[in-house]
N, C-alpha and C positions, 0 to 999 in steps of 0.2 A: 504493500500500500504506500502511496505517497503520504506525506504528513497531513495534507488536507483530507485525504480519504480516511486516514486513521482517526482523525478528530471527528469527522462526520459519522463514522461507524460508532465511535465511542458515544457521541451525543444521542445516537439512535437507540443504543442497546445497553450501555453501561450506566449504573447508578452510583454516583460518588457520595462520599460521606457528608451527612448534614446538608443534602442538596436535593433539588428537584431533578426530575428527568424529563427532558434534557436539562443539563446544568445551565443555570442562568449565566454563568461565566464559563465559556469553553475552556477545557484544560490545555495545558502546554505539554506537547508530546516530548518525552525524554527518551533518548536512544542509548545513553551510557552515563556512567558516573565513576569518578576516580578522585581520590583525595577528598577535597572539599567542594569539588565542582561537578555540576550536572551539565551534560551536553544535550541541547535540544535538537530536534529533528532538522531545524533550519541551520544548524551549525553554531548557534550562540552558546556560550558557556556562562553558567550562572553559579556564583558562590552560594552554597547551601547555608542559609541562615537559620534553618529549622532542625538540622540533624535528623531529617525525616521523622518529624514529630518526636524529637528529643531522644532518639534511640541511637543514631549513628555517631557515637562520641569519638570514634577513631576515623571517621570519614568512610570512604568507599574503596573497595578493592584493596584492602590492606593485606599485604602478602601473608602475614601470620594468620589472619582469620580465614583467608582463602585456603591456605594450606590445611587448616584444621578441618574445614568442610570436606575438602578433597580426600584427606586421609581417612576420615570417618566414612565417607561415601564408599570407599573401597572395602570397608569392613561390613557395614550394614547401615541402611538408611533409617530403618525403623523396626521395632519389635514391641509387642504389647508389654505393658509393665505389670500386668496382673500375673503374679506368680513367677515373673522373671526379673532379672536385673542386669546391669551392664556397667562397664567401666566409666563411660562418659557421665552417667547419672551419679555414680558414686564419687567421682572426682569433683564434679560440680557441687554436690552436697557438702563435701569436705571443705571446699573453698568458702561456701556461703556460711556454714556454721562457724568457721574460724573468724570470718569478718564481722558477723553480726552478734556472736555470742548466743545465738538461738540454736539449740541442738537438733531440732526436728524439722524436716524439709518436705513439703509436698510440692512437686513440680507439676505445673499445669500449662494451659494453652496460651493464655493471654492475661493482661492486667485485670480486665473485668472479671475473668474467671477466678483469679487469685483472691479478689475481694469476695466473690461468692463463697469460696472455700473458707476464707477467714470468718465470714459471718456464720457459716455452718459450724466451724470450730467453736465459736463463742456460744452459740445456742446449744450445741450438744454438751459443751462443758457445763453450763448451768443446769441443763436437764439431768445430766448424770449425777450432779450434786443434790438433786431433788428440789431444786429451785424452779419449779415448773411455771411460775408466773413471769419469770425473767425472759421475755420473748422480744423485747425491743432494744434498739440501740440508741445511743446518744451521739450526736455530732454537732458541728457548728455550721451556721449558715454560710453560704458562699462556696461550699466544697463541691468537688466532682470526683467520683470514684469509678465511673465506667458506665457502659450502656446496656448491660444485662439487667434483669428486673431487680435482683437483690441489690446490685450496685446502684441502680437508679433510685432506689428507695432511700438511700442515704446521701444522695446529691441534693443540692439546694432545691426545695420544692416550689419556690416562687420564681426566682431569677435564673434558674438553671435551664438546661436544654430539654428537660423531660416533663414539663408541666402538663403536656397533653396526656400523660399516663397517670396523673396524680390519683385518680379514683381507682385505679387498678393496682396500686402499690401498697405494701404494708405501711402503716403510719408509725414513724419513729419520732424521737424527741430531738428537736433542734434548739440548741442554745444560740444566742446572738453571736454574730461574727466577732472574732477578736478585734480590738482596735488595730488600725493599720500601723505599719512601721516596724521593720526588723529590729532597729536599734532603739525604739521608743521605750520609755520607762513603763512598767506594767501599771495598769489602772486599777486601784484597789476596788473601785466601784464595780468594774467588770468582773474581777475575781470573785467578789461577793455574790454577784448575780449568777455566775457560773456555778458556784457552790450551792446556791439555793435551787438552781435548776436540777442539778444532780440529786440533791437530797430529796426533792419533792417527787422524784420518780424512781428512787433507789429500788423499791420492791419489784419493779417491772423491767429494770434494765439488765441486760446481759453484758454489754460492753460499750466502750467509747471508741469511735473510729474517727480519725482525722488525718489530713495530710500535714506532715510536720513542717512548720515554719513557712512553707510556700503552698498556697492553694493554686493549682495549675489551671486546668481548663475552666474552672469556675470564676476566673478573673485575674490570674497571674498576680495574686495578692500576697503580700509579705506581712508576717506578724511576729511579735517578739517570742523568742524561745521560752520566756517566763510563763506564757500561757500553756505551753506544752508541758512544762514542769508541773503546773497546777493541775492539769488533767491527770497526770501520772499519780499525783498525791490523792486526788479525788477517787480515782479508780481503786487505789489500794485501800482507802478508807471505807469504801462501800462494797467491796467484794466484786468489783467489775474488772473485766479484762480491758487492756488498752491495745487497740489495733492501730498500727502506724502504716498508712498507705504511702509507701516510699516508691511507688511506681515511677513517678516523675522526678522525685528528689534524690533517688538512690544513685550510687556510683559517681559521686563527686559534683553533681550539677550545681549545688548551692555553695560549694567551697569546703564542705565536709563530706566525708565518704557517704554518710547517710544523714538525712535531715534531723533525725533524733539526736545526733551527736552535738548539735548546736545547744541543746538543753542538757546534755549528758544524762539522758534517760534511756532506759531499755524497755521496749514494748513487750507485751505478752505474745503478740502476733505481729508479724511484719509481712507486708505484701511488696514483692519486687517484680519488675518487668522491664519494658522498654530497653534501656541501655544494657541490660544484662547480656543480651546476645550481640551487642555492638550494632544492632540494627539489621542483622543478617537474616534472622528467622524469628517467628513468633514463639515466645516462651515466657513463662512467669513462674513465680514461686510464692508460696505462703509458708512462712517459718513460724515456729512457736517454741515456747519453753517446755522443759521436761514435764512440769506440772500440768500444763494444758494437755499434752499428749497422753500422759498417764490417765487423767480423768476421762478424756474422750474415749480412749481405748478400753478403759474399764466399763464404759457404758455401751460397748459393742462395736466400736470402730468408727472411723470417719466415713460418712456416707457421700463419697464423691469419687469418680473414676473416669477421667477423660480418655478417649480412645488414643489420642496422641500424647498422653502423659509421658514425660521424661524422654521425648524423642531424642535419639542418639545424636543426630546431626545438630539439633539446637543445643543440646547439652555440651557437645564438644566445642562448638563455637562460643558458647557462653564461658566455658572455662578459659578458652584462649583469650577472649575479650577481657575477662577479669584479670588474668595474669598480665596481659599487656598494659592494662590501666595501672596496676600496682607497680610495674617496672618503670613506668613513665613518670616524669616530674609533674604529675597531674595537678597538684596543688599550685605550683608555679604557673602552669598553663592557664588554669581557671582564674587565678588572681590577675594574670596579664589580660585575659579577656575582660574581666570585670573592670579593670582600670581603663582599657580602651573604650569600653561601652559607656562608662561614666562620662568620659571626656567627649566622645562622639555624639552621644544622645543629648548632651546638655543644651544645644541650640533648640531642640524641640520644645523645651519648656517655655520659650518665648513666643511660640506660635499661637494664634488666637483660638484655634480649635482644640488645643491640648489641655487636659485637666491635670495630668500628673506624668512625671517621668521617674522611673525607679529601676535600680539595678541591684542584683545580688548574685554573686558567683558568676556563672556563665549564662545569666538570664538578664535580658534588657527589655524593658516594657515602656511603651508610650501609650498612655490611656487618653482617649479623646473624649470630648464632651458629647458628641453625637455618634451614632453608629457609622462605622467605616463602610464606604463603597468598596467592596472587596476587589471588584474588577479594576477600578481606577487605581487603588493603592497597589495592587499587584503589578499593574503595568508600570507605575512609577518606579517600583523596585527593580523590575526586570530591565527597564531602560538604564538602570544604574548597574546592571550586571549581577543582580542578587535575587535569590528566591526567598520570598516571605509568604506566609499564609495568615493574614489578619483575620480576626473574627470579632463580631459585635463592636465594642468600642476599644479594641486592643490591637495595636501594631507592635509585635514583639519579636524577639529573636532568641534562639538557644543554639549557638553555633557549635559545631564539633570542637572538641578540646584541642585538636591539632591545628586549628585555624590560626594563621599568622596574624601579627598585629596589623599589617597593611590590609589584610582581608577583613579583619574586624572593623577597621576604620571605614572600609567601603560598605560593609553591612550597616554600620551606624548611619552613614550618609544616605543609604537607601531607605532606612527606617524614617529618617527625617523627611526625605522626599515624599514618602508615602503619607506621612502625617500632614504634609502641605495640601494633600488632596481633600482633606476633610472640610 
């Protein structure tokens, strides 16, 4: 097909995420990717400012990751995990337990599924302890945890993407969103309100679930680690489990290896995904403490089993990606991206349509006062040689960690140019 024919067929038959069919904004056809650059069908090269939705932290076609896939493909591409095991899964579990301090690992298909598994763990844990009324979760407004039904139920019920399904979802408990600002002093009034909310629902709560420090697709919103610490203390005081959704924040994106490390807390259950495979394949994990695993197992075992659970190809490339990350000076790389984004995005704060500019780790956000025209904003970025994917009132970037300072500067210029279209 020619590029025009490819796009025409796509528009006729393919349904893209969060979009109509055909898409209101025709997609850009990509023919290859290498390093931090995407090559379009017309020959243009774009710096990837999105890490393919925050997953490709090492960029594309990394020789170490390519080799891991090829080596494993020569052995076996997949085998069921029911009653069988294999070296890639065992090696990956060893890495994850060492990094997180959580000794039990459930490998699954995607981030949304890991949230489903975490919710099941929490509910089965309370049921096994005889606390049969504890069937709800507590979270904070503004969060996003995935697109499957259990995950949707703990996403923001008003301002999130899933309000159309509100009447079909379980009703959980939503506390107010934490005050904004990673470095802000904790608000005693908010902490008191949070405590009252937990206390008033203690008898019906199984767990608390939050995205540590950064709320991702719910608004690219940063909050103080003090509030995460407070949730840990409240969970302990009331017999609740703390679930950390680290799917977007895990593996260095915020400047710490995991978001929970900003508050020096350890959750009872942790969800991982996205960057775990370096963006090569879909895979996720739900990890938990020994105590959670013992109680759930005593109650009959965890009731979940994906067909492609612990896929050897995905497990092999995950281990390779994690080892590569740990061998790299990733903290210095992320700090360099943070510094370049702070400087490069600063001019956006002076634009009339901009409400806020914020940066944390390898995350840069320009929040606008009105919804972004995605087509216009993307064209402005593409004209600057950069790929971005704005949504709602957010023009943001999460570059691969290997992105050079010069390329981060270009990304920031593209974000500012996109913001000028609002």
